[in-house]
C-alpha positions in Angstrom: -22.5 31.2 -17.0 -18.8 31.5 -17.7 -17.5 34.0 -20.3 -14.5 32.9 -22.3 -12.0 35.7 -22.9 -9.7 35.5 -25.9 -6.4 36.6 -24.4 -5.0 37.7 -27.7 -8.0 40.1 -28.2 -7.7 41.3 -24.6 -4.0 42.0 -25.2 -4.8 43.9 -28.4 -7.3 46.0 -26.5 -5.0 46.7 -23.6 -2.2 47.7 -26.0 -4.3 49.9 -28.3 -7.2 51.4 -26.4 -5.6 54.6 -25.2 -4.1 55.4 -28.6 -7.4 54.7 -30.2 -9.3 57.0 -27.8 -6.7 59.8 -28.5 -7.1 59.3 -32.2 -10.9 59.2 -32.0 -10.8 62.5 -30.0 -8.9 64.1 -32.8 -11.4 62.8 -35.3 -14.5 64.0 -33.4 -13.2 66.7 -31.0 -15.0 65.3 -27.9 -13.4 63.0 -25.4 -16.6 61.4 -24.2 -17.8 60.8 -27.8 -14.4 59.4 -28.5 -14.6 56.8 -25.7 -18.1 55.8 -27.0 -16.8 55.4 -30.6 -13.8 53.3 -29.5 -16.0 51.1 -27.3 -18.4 50.5 -30.2 -15.5 49.8 -32.6 -13.9 47.3 -30.2 -17.3 45.5 -29.8 -17.5 45.3 -33.6 -13.9 44.1 -33.7 -14.6 41.4 -31.1 -17.5 40.0 -33.1 -15.1 39.6 -36.1 -11.9 38.8 -34.2 -11.6 35.2 -35.5 -11.6 36.4 -39.1 -9.5 39.6 -38.6 -6.9 38.4 -36.1 -4.6 37.0 -38.8 -4.9 40.0 -41.0 -4.6 43.6 -39.8 -6.8 44.2 -36.7 -5.4 47.7 -36.4 -6.6 48.7 -39.9 -9.9 47.0 -39.3 -10.6 48.9 -36.1 -9.4 52.2 -37.5 -11.7 51.8 -40.5 -14.6 51.1 -38.1 -13.6 54.1 -36.0 -13.4 56.4 -39.0 -16.7 55.3 -40.5 -18.5 55.5 -37.2 -17.1 59.0 -36.7 -18.3 60.1 -40.1 -21.7 58.5 -39.5 -22.0 60.3 -36.2 -20.9 63.6 -37.9 -23.5 63.2 -40.6 -26.2 62.3 -38.1 -25.5 65.1 -35.5 -23.6 67.7 -37.6 -20.2 69.2 -37.0 -19.3 69.7 -33.4 -17.2 72.1 -31.5 -14.3 70.3 -29.9 -14.9 69.3 -26.3 -13.5 71.7 -23.7 -13.6 71.0 -20.0 -16.3 73.0 -18.2 -15.1 75.2 -15.4 -14.0 73.0 -12.5 -14.0 69.8 -14.6 -10.7 68.1 -15.4 -9.9 67.8 -19.1 -9.1 64.1 -19.5 -6.8 64.5 -22.6 -4.1 61.9 -22.4 -4.5 61.2 -18.7 -3.6 57.5 -18.8 -1.6 57.3 -22.0 2.1 57.4 -22.4 3.1 60.7 -23.9 3.9 60.7 -27.6 6.4 63.0 -29.4 3.5 64.8 -31.0 1.5 65.4 -27.8 2.9 68.9 -27.2 1.8 69.9 -30.6 -1.6 68.2 -30.6 -2.7 69.1 -27.1 -3.1 72.8 -27.9 -6.7 74.0 -28.3 -5.8 75.8 -31.5 -4.7 72.6 -33.2 -7.8 70.7 -32.0 -10.0 73.6 -33.2 -8.3 73.7 -36.6 -8.6 69.9 -37.0 -12.3 70.2 -36.2 -12.7 72.5 -39.2 -11.3 70.0 -41.6 -13.6 67.6 -43.5 -13.7 64.2 -41.9 -11.4 62.4 -44.4 -8.8 65.1 -44.3 -8.9 65.0 -40.5 -8.5 61.3 -40.5 -5.6 61.4 -42.9 -3.8 64.0 -40.7 -4.4 62.0 -37.5 -3.3 58.7 -39.0 -0.2 60.2 -40.7 1.1 62.6 -38.2 -0.4 61.4 -34.9 -0.3 57.6 -35.5 2.7 57.8 -37.9 1.2 55.4 -40.4 2.4 55.1 -44.0 0.3 56.1 -46.9 -0.4 52.5 -47.7 -1.5 51.8 -44.1 -3.8 54.8 -44.1 -5.3 53.8 -47.4 -6.0 50.3 -46.0 -7.5 51.8 -42.8 -9.7 54.2 -44.7 -10.6 51.9 -47.5 -9.3 54.2 -50.3 -6.4 54.4 -52.8 -3.0 55.6 -51.7 -3.4 58.5 -54.2 -6.5 59.6 -52.3 -4.4 59.7 -49.1 -1.8 61.8 -50.8 -4.3 64.3 -52.2 -6.3 64.5 -48.9 -3.1 65.1 -46.9 -2.0 67.8 -49.3 -5.4 69.6 -49.0 -5.5 69.1 -45.2 -2.0 70.6 -44.8 -2.9 73.5 -47.1 -6.1 74.1 -44.9 -4.1 73.8 -41.7 -1.5 76.3 -42.9 -4.3 78.8 -43.5 -5.9 78.1 -40.2 -2.7 77.9 -38.1 0.1 79.8 -39.8 2.3 80.2 -36.7 1.8 76.6 -35.5 2.5 75.1 -38.9 5.6 77.2 -39.3 6.9 76.0 -35.9 6.0 72.3 -36.7 7.7 72.5 -40.1 10.8 74.0 -38.6 11.0 71.1 -36.1 10.6 68.5 -38.9 6.9 67.8 -38.3 4.0 68.4 -40.7 
């Protein structure tokens, strides 16, 4: 039996998989769960590729990823972000090209603060400041209104300022969040 591979889909996966795993890790706090979430999201995307390919496959897969993360959170409860066990390598960003925000995001304090945000606020922060999406793109990815994105971002930044005053002060002075 021969399996037909849609080269356009394969190219999309190759180009986006590492960034999706990094975003998923910020959503859920666990590298291994993030890999599972991305794999499931890509399987769902593959089953709908013909109808989504002409639209916005990025928004479609992000929406799946976000919804599956929230479903997982509701099923299993809030989780403490993944930390490598003694002697185990932390696989954060091992294969991905570094992004400008990596130095800021890779800190355990930031991941811990993100984990304390409600899922929608966390998703808005990740999509806006990590993936550098516009409010309209975030609204499309999360299936909500742009006004909701603005209010969730405002609440998230207020919460992060309380959780991480020194980090937020540094990020603001560098032109970040």
